[in-house]
N, C-alpha and C positions, 0 to 999 in steps of 0.2 A: 177624237175631233181635232182638227188642225186649226190653230189659231196664228194668223199673220200678226205681227208687231209694226205699226207704223210710228214714226217718231223723228224728231230732229236731233242730231248730236251737235253739241258743241264744237267738238273737234273737227267735224267736217268743215264747218263754215269758218272757222279759224284759220283753217288751212288755206281757204280761198281769199283771206285777207281782212275778213271781217274783224271788229274788236270785240273786247269782253262784254261792254254794254249792248252791242247789237244781239249778241248770243246768250243774254242774261236768262230768257224763257226756255232756252233749250236744255236738254239733257246730257248728262255724262253718261259714258257708258255702264258704269256701275249701276245706274238706274234701270237701265235696260236688263242688264243681267238679273238685278232683283226681281222685277217683274217676271221674267222668263222662269226664272227657280219657282216663283210662288205659283205660276200657271202649272208648272210640272208637278208640283206638291199637290195640286188640286186635280190633277189627271189629264191635264191637257197637252197635246202635241203643239210645237211652236214652230214659226219660221219667221226670221228677220226680215221685214220689208225695207225698212228705212223711211225716208223722206218722200215727199210728193213726186219727185222726179223718178225715184226708183220705183214707187208705186205704179205710175205710168208706163214705166219699162216692162215691168212685171206682168201688168194687166195686157199689155201689147203682145207679148209673148205667151198669152193664153193660160198664165198661173191664177190659181183660185184657192180660196181659203172659205173654211166653214164660218167663221167670223174673225174680224180683225179688231185687235186691241190697240185703238187709237190714241195716242198722246200726242201727235204732230200738232205742232203751234203754227207753221207757216212763217215766211219771211217777209212776204209784200202784201199789201193791200189791207183795206179795213175789214174784208171777210176772209183773212189769211186762215183763221182757225177752222174756217168752214170748208176749205178747199179739199181735204183728202174725204171728209165724210160726203160732200157732194158727188165727188168721183165713185166713191163706193156705192151711193144710192144709185148712180147711173147704171152700173153693173149688178145691182141687187145682191150685194154682198153685205149682209148685217155688221154691225160694229158697235163698240161700246160708247158709252156717254152720250151727249147730246147731239141733235141733228143739226143740219147746216144753217137753219133759221136761227135756232137759238143760239148757236155759237157766233154767227155774224152779228146778231143784236147786241148780245151781252159785252162784246168787246168794245162797244160804242157806249161808254158810261152815261153819256147825256141821255141817249133814246132809253136805255134801261131804267134809269131814274125817273123817266116821264111815265113809263109803264107803271113802275112800282108806285109811284105818287098817285097817278089815277086810280091805282086799286085800293087807295086808302091807307097804304102802308107808310108808316113815319119815315122821312128822309130828308135831309137838310134841302132847304130853298138853294137853287142853283140857276145857273146859265151857261150857255155855251158859246165861247168866242171863236167864231169862225176867221175872222181877219181883224187887223189893227182896230180899224174903225168900230167895231163892236164893244170895244173895251169902255168907251164913253157912255154907252148905253146901258151899263151896268148899274142897277139901282138896288144893291142889296150892303146891309149894315156890315161895317167890319167889327172884328177880323173876318177875312175869308180865307179860303183855301184854294189853289189851284194845281191842276195836274193835266197832263196830256189826256185826250178824251178816251184812247184806245192803246194804251199800254199796259204791262203787267210788271210784276217783279218789282215794284216801286220805282220804275223809271221815270225820271222826270221829277220825282219828289226828294226834296232836300229841306235843309234848314231856313231856306228862304221861301217855302211853300206856305207857310202862314203869313197872310198879308194883312198889313195894319193901316195902309194909307193908300192914297189914289197913284201916288208916285210909284210905291212899291207893286201897286197892281199892274200899271202900264208896262213897269220893267220887266216883271215876272212874264206876264202874258206875251209880250213881243219876244222874250228869249224863248220861251217854249214853242211859240208858232215857228220860229225860225230853226231851232234845232229839230224838232220833230216831224216838222210838215204836216201837221194836223191839229185839228180845232184843240182848243183848250177848255176843260170843265172848270168852272168858278163856282164854288159852293160856301154857304156859310159854314164858318169853322166850328167843330163839335169838339169841346174842350173836355169831355169826358173820358171815362176808360174805354179801352178798346178791345174787342173780342173777335174771334172768327171761330164760326160753327161748321163743323163737319156733317154733312148730309149724305145719307145712303138711300138708295131706291127711287123709285119713279111714282109721280101722281100720289094715289092715296095710299101706296104702299111706302112711300118715302119717310123717314125717320132722322131725328136730329141725334147723331151719335155722341156729340159731346160739344160743350162750349169752352173754349180755351182763352183765357186773357193774355193778351201780349203785354208784358210788363218790361219797362225800359230801365236800364242801369247803365252808369258809366257812358252815358250818350249825352250830348249837348241838346238834344231836341227829342221829343218824345212822339216821332213819327215813324211808321214802318216804311221807311224809304228805301231806296234802293242800297245806300250805303249799309244801313242797317239790317237789311235783309242779307246781303252779300257778307257782313261781318257779324252775324247775330250773337256768336259764342262770346260771352262775356258781357255782351251788349243788351241781348234781350233773353228774358226768361218767359217761361209760359207755365200757366196754373189752370187746371180745371176748375170751372166755375159751375156750383149746383144752386139748389135753393130758388127762391122767387126770381131773381135775377135772371139765373140761368134758364128757368121755364120761359121768362118773356123773351128771351133770345131765342130760344128754340122755336117758339111760337111763331115769332117775327120770320125767322128763317124760313120755316117751312110754308108760311103764306107766299114769300117771294119765290121759292121753288116751285111750287105749284102754279103760281100765275105766270111764271116764265116757261113752264113746260119742261123743267129739265130733267136730266134722266140720269140714273145708275149711282153716280157719287160726284161730289164738288164741295164747295166751301162758300161761305158766306160772310163778308165782313161787316161787323156792327160797330158803333160808336155811340156813347151815350151823349145827350145834349146838355144843357146847363142845369136842367131840371132833373136829370138822371134818368131820362125816357131813351130807350134803345132806338137808334136810327139806323136804316139800312144805309152803308158806304157802297158797296160793289159786291159783285158775284163772280165766281170763278167756276164755270160748270166743266173746265178743262184742268182740273187743279193739279199741281205738282206731286209725283209720285216716288220721290226719292225717298227710301224705306227709314233713312236716319234724320234727315234735314227739313224734308216737306212738311208743310202746315198740316195737311190731311192726315197723313200717316201719324205725325206727332199727336193730333187730337185723339185718333183711334187708340194710339199706346197708352195715352193717358187714360183712356175709358176701358182700357184692358183687352183691347182687340190686336192681335197680332197682324203683321203685315200679309201673311198668307191668308189669313181670315177677310182682310180688306178686299184682297184680290177676289176671293171666292164670292164675297157680297156683290162686287162689281159684276163679276161674271153671270151669278144667279138672276142679277137684275136684267142684264142684257139678254140672257137665254130666254126669256119669258117673251121676247118679241120674235123668237123664231116660231 
């Protein structure tokens, strides 16, 4: 069975003049090599396709695959993560992970929280700032937390993201609007412990593989920011959480996963409120897959699952759609 691999390589975009933060969500070559090796170990033949433009060229040249292992993040637009799956749908080529609807929706943190909230799942109160005039309409108690509505890898999050006054709120929101050219999500700050939950499978067969606490050490602020993620060694530690709290995080995560109709594998971030209740923060249905450094493989490793086993679980779930 021939599996094509779609992905965005950091080095390709750096050569075009993009900066390190621009390509923060993209993959290093080693990640593609690790996935390819795991697919070979599971008995699959592979072909590297590359990014969206490369996929377009190969499809135009009548190249086809039995399935595509897709981790392409895309560069432009609010629907950038949905672009490769949408194109594959048009050519009726099956692929791993969630469909275009899910990937376009979940990139927008505000719309995702709206659906999660309407489903009765705990999440911090929030509003979306689309332009500077919206800042004055915010009626949420301080402290607040602000971040770009459609970025990953902690982009736009730093030591100033926790907001304690109206002046700070205005300054931070305007800065984020100008820098990222997209709306800003403002939500009630959750002061408790932070977790990420690894999910495998689809719909009723989905399972929470593990709950990992994010522990901050030797850092000035306890936020999973762009800087802390990029420099996590020596700053961030991880520990598997079980017991009643772990079960509560798993239950919440599976509810979110199923409400949003995500597929195959991904990650859900949770933080405790002032009363110690788990609250949904955000979801990543196209989670990073670096075997050593990415959160989902780390969760699986702590839970006793090898990287090859993780890739097999993803493929098993996707194969059921064939």
